[in-house]
C-alpha positions in Angstrom: 106.4 157.3 120.0 106.2 153.7 120.0 103.2 153.7 117.7 104.8 155.8 115.4 108.0 153.6 115.2 105.8 150.6 114.9 104.1 151.9 111.7 107.2 153.3 110.2 109.1 150.1 110.9 106.2 148.2 109.1 106.3 150.4 106.3 110.1 150.0 105.9 109.8 146.2 106.5 107.6 145.8 103.6 109.9 147.7 101.3 112.8 145.3 102.5 110.3 142.4 102.2 109.6 143.3 98.6 113.4 143.3 97.8 113.8 140.0 99.7 111.1 138.6 98.0 112.8 139.3 94.5 116.1 138.2 95.7 114.3 134.9 96.7 112.5 134.6 93.4 115.9 134.7 91.7 117.7 132.3 94.0 115.0 129.7 93.6 115.0 130.1 89.8 118.8 129.8 89.2 120.2 128.9 92.6 122.2 132.3 92.8 122.2 135.1 95.2 121.5 138.5 93.1 123.7 141.1 94.6 122.3 143.5 92.1 118.8 143.6 93.9 119.2 146.7 95.7 120.1 148.6 92.4 116.9 147.3 91.2 115.0 149.1 93.8 117.3 152.4 93.2 116.5 152.3 89.4 112.8 151.7 90.0 112.8 155.0 92.1 114.8 156.9 89.4 112.3 155.5 86.9 109.5 156.7 89.0 111.2 160.1 89.3 111.7 160.3 85.6 107.9 159.8 84.6 106.6 161.9 87.7 109.0 164.9 87.8 110.5 164.9 84.5 107.6 164.0 82.4 105.1 165.3 84.8 102.7 162.3 85.2 100.9 161.7 88.4 102.5 159.6 91.0 100.2 156.4 90.5 100.6 156.1 86.6 104.4 157.0 87.3 104.7 153.9 89.8 103.1 151.7 87.2 105.1 152.7 84.5 108.3 152.4 86.4 107.5 149.0 87.5 106.8 147.9 84.1 109.9 149.5 82.9 111.9 147.4 85.6 110.3 144.1 84.3 112.2 144.9 81.0 115.3 145.8 83.2 115.1 142.4 84.7 114.7 140.5 81.4 117.8 142.3 80.1 119.8 142.0 83.3 119.0 138.0 83.0 120.0 137.9 79.4 123.3 140.0 79.9 124.4 139.0 83.4 123.2 135.3 84.0 122.2 133.7 80.9 125.7 133.5 79.0 127.2 132.2 82.3 124.4 129.8 83.1 126.8 126.6 82.6 129.7 128.6 84.3 130.6 128.1 88.2 128.5 129.8 90.4 131.0 132.3 91.7 131.2 133.6 88.0 127.6 134.3 88.1 127.9 136.1 91.4 130.7 138.4 90.2 128.6 139.0 87.2 125.9 140.0 89.3 128.1 142.2 91.3 129.6 143.9 88.0 126.0 144.4 86.9 125.3 146.4 90.3 128.3 148.9 89.3 127.0 149.3 85.8 123.4 149.9 87.4 125.0 152.4 90.0 127.3 154.5 87.6 124.4 154.4 84.9 122.1 156.1 87.1 124.7 158.8 88.0 125.2 159.3 84.2 121.7 159.5 83.5 120.2 161.3 86.4 123.0 162.9 88.0 124.5 162.4 91.4 122.3 165.1 93.1 119.6 163.5 95.4 116.0 163.7 94.0 112.6 162.8 95.3 109.0 162.2 93.9 105.6 162.9 94.7 103.8 161.3 97.5 101.1 158.7 96.9 99.1 160.4 99.7 100.2 163.5 101.2 100.1 164.7 104.9 99.9 163.2 108.2 97.1 161.5 110.4 96.6 161.1 114.1 96.3 157.5 115.6 95.2 157.0 119.2 95.0 161.0 119.6 98.8 161.0 120.2 101.0 159.2 117.5 101.4 161.3 114.2 101.9 158.8 111.1 102.6 159.8 107.9 100.3 158.7 105.1 102.9 158.0 102.9 103.7 155.0 105.2 100.0 153.7 105.4 100.1 153.7 101.5 103.4 151.8 101.5 101.7 149.3 104.0 98.6 148.8 101.8 100.3 148.8 98.3 103.2 146.3 99.3 100.8 144.1 101.2 98.6 143.9 97.7 101.6 143.6 95.7 103.1 140.7 97.9 99.5 138.9 97.9 99.3 139.2 94.3 102.8 137.5 93.9 101.5 134.7 96.4 98.4 134.0 94.1 100.4 134.2 90.8 103.0 131.7 92.2 100.4 129.4 93.9 97.3 129.6 91.9 98.0 130.0 88.3 99.4 128.2 85.4 102.2 130.7 84.8 103.2 130.3 88.6 103.3 126.3 88.4 105.5 126.7 85.3 108.0 129.2 87.2 107.7 126.7 90.4 108.4 123.7 88.2 111.4 125.2 86.3 113.0 126.5 89.7 112.7 122.9 91.0 114.4 120.9 88.2 115.0 122.9 84.9 116.1 119.6 83.3 112.8 117.7 83.8 110.8 121.0 83.1 112.5 120.9 79.6 111.5 117.4 79.0 107.8 118.1 79.4 107.9 120.9 77.4 108.0 124.0 79.5 110.1 126.9 77.9 112.7 127.1 80.4 114.2 130.4 78.9 110.8 132.2 79.1 110.3 130.9 82.6 113.4 132.0 84.2 112.8 135.4 82.1 109.5 135.8 83.8 111.0 135.2 87.2 113.6 137.8 86.6 111.0 140.3 85.4 108.8 139.6 88.2 111.8 140.2 90.8 112.5 143.4 89.1 108.8 144.5 88.9 108.1 144.1 92.8 111.4 145.8 93.7 111.0 148.8 91.3 107.7 149.4 93.2 109.6 149.4 96.5 111.8 152.1 94.9 108.9 154.3 93.8 107.3 153.9 97.2 110.6 154.8 99.0 111.5 157.8 96.8 109.3 160.3 98.8 110.7 159.5 101.9 114.1 159.2 101.2 116.1 161.3 98.7 117.1 159.1 95.8 120.8 158.7 95.0 122.7 156.3 92.9 124.3 154.5 96.0 121.3 153.9 98.1 120.7 150.3 96.4 124.0 149.1 98.5 122.4 149.6 102.0 119.3 148.2 100.9 120.8 145.1 99.4 122.6 144.6 102.8 119.4 144.7 104.7 117.5 142.6 102.4 120.2 139.9 102.3 119.8 139.9 106.3 116.3 139.5 105.9 116.4 136.5 103.5 118.9 134.5 105.9 116.7 135.6 108.9 113.5 134.3 107.0 115.1 131.3 105.5 116.9 130.9 102.2 114.5 130.1 99.6 111.1 130.6 101.2 109.1 133.4 100.0 107.0 133.6 103.3 110.5 134.0 105.2 111.6 136.7 103.1 108.2 138.8 104.1 108.6 137.8 107.6 112.5 138.7 107.6 111.7 142.1 105.8 109.3 143.0 108.5 111.5 142.2 111.3 114.5 144.0 109.8 112.3 147.0 109.3 110.9 146.9 112.9 114.7 146.2 114.5 115.9 149.3 112.2 113.3 151.7 113.7 113.4 150.8 117.1 117.0 150.1 117.2 117.7 153.5 115.9 115.3 155.2 118.3 116.5 153.8 121.4 120.3 152.8 120.5 121.8 154.7 117.8 120.6 155.6 114.0 124.4 155.3 113.2 124.6 151.6 114.3 121.3 150.5 112.7 123.1 148.4 110.2 125.1 147.1 112.9 122.0 146.1 115.1 120.5 144.3 112.3 123.8 142.1 111.6 124.0 141.5 115.4 120.4 139.9 115.1 121.5 138.0 112.0 124.7 136.5 113.8 122.3 135.6 116.5 120.1 133.6 114.1 123.2 131.8 112.4 124.2 130.8 115.8 121.1 129.4 117.0 119.0 128.9 114.1 120.9 128.9 110.8 118.0 127.9 108.6 116.2 130.9 109.3 112.7 130.9 110.4 110.8 129.2 107.6 114.1 127.3 106.4 114.5 123.4 107.2 117.7 122.0 108.2 119.6 119.9 105.8 121.4 117.0 107.0 124.5 115.4 104.9 125.3 111.7 105.1 128.9 111.2 106.3 
């Protein structure tokens, strides 16, 4: 059972890692926490359902098309919820993101209804590990695809010219504009990439849990905990934090209670805030008196 919990916890951890990474990318770009990130996951799952079940496409093309559609949604979200308020106070932008999450949730209900739905699995069936543990192939697919996608994002940010532009804009938008970097385009690419990777998570999660228009709220809460545990603003921290949250959820639900999985995660979060508030990969910030 422990091996099964380990595999399922790592799989869910990679889902939370992708949501957390998307949240961190937006935070680094515009210095706000996107509280609609969980709705990106939900909408990505519904897009995958539309292509797979309603348009009868295979699951892999459906995942790709859903991710691309979410990239477009991310750009639209940026120009409607952030860009008009870019010079306003941060709390106004945060409230705007919260309002956008309600729009996403109710929009999904109007478009696809409130009845839970599902999509095809990338790989069907189960397999035996160590002659005792029964593991779903979908969990293995989630781990492989998520790892490849996270590695791709790392290479994009660290090894490409586009990634350098995005990171320069995130560090100092004013200086980036002075040297000729198109700041608007760079921020739009960041939002598109954030929605893209989160949308893939929604499509991968849909076969394991029925899609509904309220699933983004709980996912967003767990991803936020992962960001804080890993260290705010740290992409590696988002990945490690997501994996920790997934493992805590799996083993806590099995050995304590499935009812209090979120409570257990936030108990661990409080522990980190008490003893290491900067997170695993965060750095302590000191202010002069």
